[in-house]
C-alpha positions in Angstrom: 70.3 62.7 136.9 72.4 61.9 133.8 72.0 65.4 132.3 72.6 67.0 135.7 75.9 65.1 136.1 77.3 65.6 132.6 75.9 68.9 131.3 77.4 72.3 132.4 76.3 75.6 131.0 74.8 74.0 128.0 77.9 72.0 127.1 78.6 68.2 127.5 81.4 66.6 129.5 82.2 64.0 126.8 85.5 62.9 128.4 83.9 62.4 131.7 81.1 60.3 130.2 83.7 58.2 128.3 85.6 57.5 131.5 82.4 56.8 133.4 80.1 54.8 131.0 76.9 55.5 132.9 75.2 56.2 129.6 75.0 52.5 128.5 72.0 51.6 130.7 70.0 54.5 129.3 70.9 53.6 125.7 70.0 49.9 126.3 66.5 51.1 127.4 66.2 53.2 124.2 67.3 50.2 122.1 64.4 48.0 123.3 61.7 50.0 125.0 58.4 50.4 123.0 57.1 53.9 123.0 54.2 53.7 120.5 51.8 52.6 123.3 52.5 55.8 125.2 50.3 58.9 124.9 51.5 61.6 122.6 52.6 63.9 125.4 54.7 61.2 127.0 56.1 60.2 123.6 57.2 63.7 122.9 59.2 64.0 126.1 60.6 60.5 125.7 61.8 61.0 122.1 63.4 64.4 122.9 65.5 62.7 125.6 66.2 59.7 123.5 67.5 61.7 120.5 69.8 63.9 122.7 71.1 60.8 124.5 71.8 59.0 121.2 73.7 62.0 119.8 75.8 62.1 123.0 76.4 58.3 122.8 77.6 58.5 119.2 79.8 61.5 119.9 81.3 59.7 123.0 82.0 56.7 120.8 84.2 58.8 118.5 85.7 61.1 121.2 88.1 62.8 121.1 86.7 64.5 118.0 86.5 68.2 117.1 83.1 67.9 115.4 80.4 65.3 114.8 80.9 66.1 111.1 84.4 64.6 111.4 82.7 61.2 112.0 81.8 59.8 108.5 78.0 59.4 108.2 77.3 60.6 111.7 73.7 61.7 110.9 72.9 60.0 107.6 74.6 56.6 107.4 75.4 55.3 110.9 72.5 53.5 112.5 71.2 53.7 116.0 68.6 51.4 117.5 65.3 52.7 118.8 62.7 50.3 120.0 64.3 47.5 118.0 64.5 49.6 114.9 67.8 50.5 113.2 67.6 54.1 112.0 69.9 57.0 111.2 69.9 60.0 113.5 68.6 62.1 110.6 65.6 59.8 110.0 64.9 59.5 113.8 64.8 63.3 114.1 62.8 64.1 111.0 60.5 61.2 110.6 59.9 60.0 114.1 59.9 63.3 116.0 59.5 66.4 113.8 57.1 64.9 111.3 55.0 63.3 114.0 54.6 66.4 116.3 55.1 69.3 113.8 56.1 71.6 116.7 58.7 74.2 115.8 59.8 74.5 119.4 61.4 71.1 119.0 64.2 72.7 117.0 65.3 74.4 120.2 65.5 71.3 122.4 66.8 68.7 119.9 70.6 69.1 120.2 72.9 67.8 117.4 76.2 67.9 119.3 77.4 71.3 117.9 78.0 74.7 119.3 75.6 76.0 116.6 72.7 74.3 118.3 70.7 75.8 121.1 72.3 74.8 124.4 71.5 71.4 125.8 69.7 71.4 129.2 71.0 69.8 132.4 67.6 68.1 132.9 65.4 65.6 131.2 62.1 66.5 129.6 59.1 65.3 131.5 55.5 64.7 130.3 53.9 66.7 133.0 56.2 69.7 132.4 56.8 69.3 128.7 54.8 72.4 127.6 56.4 74.6 130.2 59.9 73.3 129.3 59.4 73.7 125.6 58.2 77.3 126.1 61.1 78.2 128.4 63.8 76.7 126.2 62.5 78.3 123.1 62.4 81.7 124.8 66.0 81.1 126.1 67.3 80.2 122.7 65.6 83.1 120.9 67.0 85.6 123.4 70.5 84.2 123.4 72.8 86.8 121.8 75.1 84.1 120.5 72.2 82.3 118.7 70.3 85.4 117.3 71.5 89.0 117.2 71.2 92.3 115.2 74.1 93.4 113.1 74.5 95.6 110.0 70.8 96.4 109.9 70.0 92.7 109.7 68.7 90.0 112.0 71.5 87.4 112.2 69.7 84.1 112.3 70.8 80.5 112.9 70.8 78.2 109.8 68.0 76.3 111.6 65.6 78.9 110.3 66.9 78.4 106.8 67.0 74.6 106.8 63.6 74.3 108.4 62.0 77.4 107.0 58.7 75.6 106.3 58.3 74.9 110.0 58.3 78.6 110.6 56.0 79.7 107.9 58.4 79.5 104.9 59.0 83.3 104.5 61.3 85.9 106.1 58.4 87.8 107.6 56.8 84.7 109.1 60.1 83.6 110.6 60.5 87.1 112.2 57.0 86.9 113.5 57.6 83.5 115.1 60.8 84.7 116.7 59.1 87.9 118.1 56.7 85.7 120.0 59.5 84.8 122.3 61.9 87.8 122.1 62.2 90.3 125.0 63.0 92.9 122.3 61.1 92.5 119.0 62.7 92.7 115.6 61.0 95.1 113.2 58.8 92.9 111.0 60.3 94.4 107.9 63.9 93.8 108.9 66.3 92.0 106.5 67.7 88.7 107.7 70.9 86.8 107.2 71.7 83.2 108.1 75.2 83.1 109.6 77.5 80.1 109.2 76.6 77.1 111.5 79.3 76.3 114.1 79.8 72.5 114.0 82.4 72.5 116.7 81.6 69.9 119.3 79.5 71.2 122.2 82.0 70.0 124.7 83.0 71.5 128.0 86.5 71.4 126.7 85.6 73.6 123.7 85.7 77.4 124.1 82.3 78.6 125.1 80.3 81.0 123.0 79.8 83.4 125.8 79.0 87.0 124.7 80.6 88.3 127.9 84.0 86.8 127.0 86.0 88.3 124.2 85.3 86.4 121.0 89.0 86.5 120.0 90.4 85.5 123.3 90.9 81.8 122.3 93.0 82.3 119.2 94.8 84.5 116.7 92.2 83.2 114.2 94.6 81.4 111.9 95.1 77.8 113.1 91.8 76.1 112.5 90.5 75.0 109.1 87.2 76.5 107.9 84.0 74.5 108.0 82.4 72.7 105.0 80.9 75.1 102.5 82.5 78.2 104.0 84.8 80.6 102.0 87.7 82.5 103.5 89.2 85.4 101.5 92.3 87.1 102.8 94.0 90.1 101.3 97.2 91.0 103.0 99.2 94.1 101.9 102.9 94.2 103.0 105.2 97.2 102.5 108.8 96.3 103.1 111.4 99.1 102.9 115.2 99.0 103.6 117.8 101.7 103.7 121.5 100.8 103.2 124.5 103.0 104.1 122.1 105.9 104.4 122.1 106.3 100.6 119.9 103.8 98.9 116.3 102.6 99.6 114.7 99.5 98.3 111.0 99.1 98.8 108.6 96.2 98.0 104.8 96.5 98.2 103.1 93.1 97.9 99.4 92.3 97.9 98.9 88.6 98.7 95.5 87.2 98.0 94.5 83.9 99.5 91.2 82.0 98.8 90.1 78.9 100.6 86.9 76.8 100.3 85.9 74.3 103.0 85.6 70.9 101.2 84.9 69.5 104.6 85.8 70.5 108.1 89.3 69.0 107.9 90.3 69.9 104.4 90.2 73.3 102.6 91.2 73.9 99.0 91.9 77.2 97.2 94.6 79.3 95.5 97.1 82.0 96.3 98.4 84.9 94.1 100.7 87.9 94.6 100.9 91.3 93.0 104.1 93.3 93.7 105.5 96.8 93.1 109.2 97.5 93.6 111.1 100.8 93.7 114.8 101.3 94.2 115.6 105.0 94.9 118.0 107.3 96.6 117.8 109.2 99.9 115.9 111.2 100.8 112.8 109.3 100.0 109.7 107.7 101.6 108.8 104.0 101.9 105.4 105.0 100.5 106.7 106.4 97.3 106.3 102.9 95.8 102.5 103.1 96.2 102.3 106.1 93.9 103.3 106.0 90.2 107.0 107.0 90.6 108.5 109.3 88.1 112.0 108.6 89.2 114.1 105.6 90.4 114.1 102.1 89.3 110.5 100.9 89.3 108.7 97.7 88.4 105.2 96.2 89.0 103.1 93.2 88.1 101.3 90.0 89.2 104.3 87.7 90.0 102.9 84.4 91.1 99.9 82.1 91.2 99.2 78.6 92.5 97.1 76.1 94.4 96.8 76.1 98.2 95.4 73.7 100.8 94.9 73.7 104.5 94.1 70.5 106.4 93.7 69.3 110.0 95.5 65.9 110.2 94.0 65.0 113.6 90.4 65.8 114.5 91.2 66.0 118.2 93.9 68.7 117.6 91.3 71.5 117.2 93.8 74.3 117.0 96.4 72.7 114.7 96.5 72.7 110.9 99.0 72.5 108.0 98.8 74.9 105.1 100.7 74.3 101.9 100.9 76.4 98.7 102.8 75.8 95.5 103.2 79.0 93.5 104.5 79.4 90.0 106.1 82.6 88.6 104.2 84.8 86.3 106.2 87.0 83.9 109.7 87.0 82.6 113.0 88.0 84.1 111.5 88.3 87.6 114.9 88.0 89.3 116.1 91.1 87.5 118.9 92.0 85.2 119.1 93.9 81.9 118.3 97.1 83.7 115.3 95.7 85.5 115.2 95.3 89.3 114.5 92.1 91.1 110.7 91.7 91.8 110.3 88.0 92.7 111.7 84.5 92.4 112.1 83.3 88.9 111.2 79.7 89.8 108.4 77.9 91.5 108.2 78.0 95.3 106.7 75.6 97.9 105.6 77.0 101.3 104.5 74.6 104.1 103.3 76.2 107.3 102.4 74.4 110.6 99.9 76.4 112.7 99.0 76.0 116.3 97.5 78.2 119.0 96.4 77.8 122.6 94.4 79.9 125.0 96.0 81.4 128.1 93.1 82.3 130.3 90.2 84.1 128.7 92.0 87.1 127.1 95.5 85.9 126.1 96.4 83.4 123.4 99.7 82.2 122.0 100.0 81.4 118.3 103.0 79.6 116.9 104.0 78.8 113.3 106.8 76.6 112.0 107.5 76.9 108.2 109.4 74.8 105.8 109.9 76.8 102.6 111.6 75.9 99.3 111.9 79.0 97.2 113.1 79.4 93.6 113.0 75.6 93.0 115.3 74.5 90.2 117.3 77.8 90.0 121.0 77.5 90.6 123.2 79.8 92.7 126.9 78.9 93.0 126.0 75.4 91.8 123.4 74.8 94.4 119.6 74.9 94.3 118.4 77.7 96.5 116.8 78.3 98.9 115.4 76.5 101.9 114.2 78.3 105.0 112.5 77.4 108.2 110.8 80.5 109.7 109.8 80.3 113.4 107.0 82.7 114.5 105.4 83.4 117.9 102.5 85.8 118.4 101.1 86.6 121.8 97.6 88.3 121.6 95.4 90.0 124.1 91.7 90.5 123.6 90.6 94.1 124.5 86.9 93.6 123.6 84.8 91.1 121.9 85.9 92.6 118.5 89.4 93.9 119.1 92.8 92.5 120.0 96.4 93.6 120.0 99.4 91.3 119.6 103.2 91.2 119.6 105.1 89.3 117.0 108.6 87.8 116.9 110.1 85.8 114.0 113.4 84.2 113.2 114.0 82.8 109.7 117.3 81.0 108.9 118.2 80.4 105.2 120.1 77.2 104.5 122.4 78.1 101.7 125.9 79.1 101.1 126.6 81.5 102.7 124.2 80.9 105.5 121.8 83.8 106.1 118.9 84.8 108.2 116.5 87.5 109.1 114.8 88.6 112.4 111.8 90.8 112.8 109.6 91.8 115.7 106.6 94.1 116.0 103.2 95.0 117.2 99.8 94.7 115.6 96.1 94.6 116.1 92.9 93.1 114.7 89.4 94.4 114.6 86.2 92.5 113.6 83.7 94.9 112.0 81.3 91.9 111.8 81.8 88.2 112.3 82.6 87.9 108.7 84.9 91.0 108.1 88.2 91.6 109.9 90.9 94.2 109.6 94.5 93.7 110.7 97.3 96.3 111.1 100.9 95.3 111.8 104.3 97.1 112.1 107.6 95.3 112.4 111.3 96.2 112.6 113.5 94.0 110.4 117.2 93.1 110.2 119.5 90.5 108.7 123.2 89.9 108.1 123.4 92.1 105.1 121.8 95.1 106.8 123.9 94.7 109.9 127.1 94.7 107.8 126.1 97.7 105.7 124.7 100.2 108.2 121.2 99.3 107.1 117.8 99.1 108.6 114.4 97.9 107.5 110.7 97.9 108.5 107.4 96.5 107.3 104.0 98.2 107.3 101.1 95.8 106.9 97.3 96.0 106.4 95.1 93.0 105.8 91.5 92.1 105.4 89.8 88.8 106.0 86.3 87.9 104.8 84.3 84.8 105.7 81.4 84.0 103.4 
């Protein structure tokens, strides 16, 4: 009855278990009960249940937690007790279960507490039904479109088939042959295969479910969380800002910002950030897009203007949708602030950008992303005797998932500048994102922009943005 009471749609109600410690009696039995005297069929059923219960117990002990990987040594250092023997979960799984039975179907019923695992059942495995249960659960897993799917002419396979390739024949063709035994629709035996990134998010009922019928982007604007251990995130964001003043002069900046992050662990990412910029000051009539071409008139300048380290970290494991990103960039080049006949292209001093990200779901299709920034730009440079400039941008983005791959959003931002004289800017706009694959994303955004200077000088401005995001 334990699994029936605490498992729902393949997810575990960890908070409910923590509040109602009915698990302890079962764990006490596992701690002391001898199983070596049982026949092998009974042992197999018993050990599957014991492993799943022990994983749940360890996760409950650390709850609230975003991932079992946030618990130091969860699988390979912390010890559990089985029949009086202290053993790690890794050794229990591999030495006491997988090595003893050598049954590949076990990979689809042993659940490690993550969304990347096959879904846990709401029933216990029983000796008299074990073959039927193993067959059924293997078939369910290998037909689950969130566990295995076809994309870009490749079979997208769980890392389980990579980590335990030997159990499935140790070659791509043998893995595909094994999968096809259980698939309703076979893969071509010559198909290429890719092992997608494992999702170590806790398989909790409070975690957004991996349901192919619910838009994949519904839960978030895809910014707030850190990336998992070993994963790479590359973002290339192109921003074209153009302003017209007094209907006579146009200033346009085209900036390509490249951000690279690597998952050191689930809570800490490390990388770098760099910017390339083109600037054109010209008269009217002209187009904002003149800056993209090689202009033959006007005041033009281009170059890589900054580079520096960047981190993103999640300070609280239980705050799954909150992170802090910091980057310190240093100027590249000389006379970036302009003068001597050259236009301004960037700050001449270092700049520190701190961003606090959070998002939350609103139903299954809406989500609200918020950002608070604390920026210190042009550090060490003096203006009117004061170091400038500090700003605290506030951003809100409301997104709506149209399909599993596409969303649209509205953006509003207010940024005050704390300097003398006080200044600010306001922008608002509409954008959209489209995921070509789970690893490649396109973003488009248009905003209208104003500030004190533009309002006082019959000016107006807008931004045109296109960005790409790659997960590797």
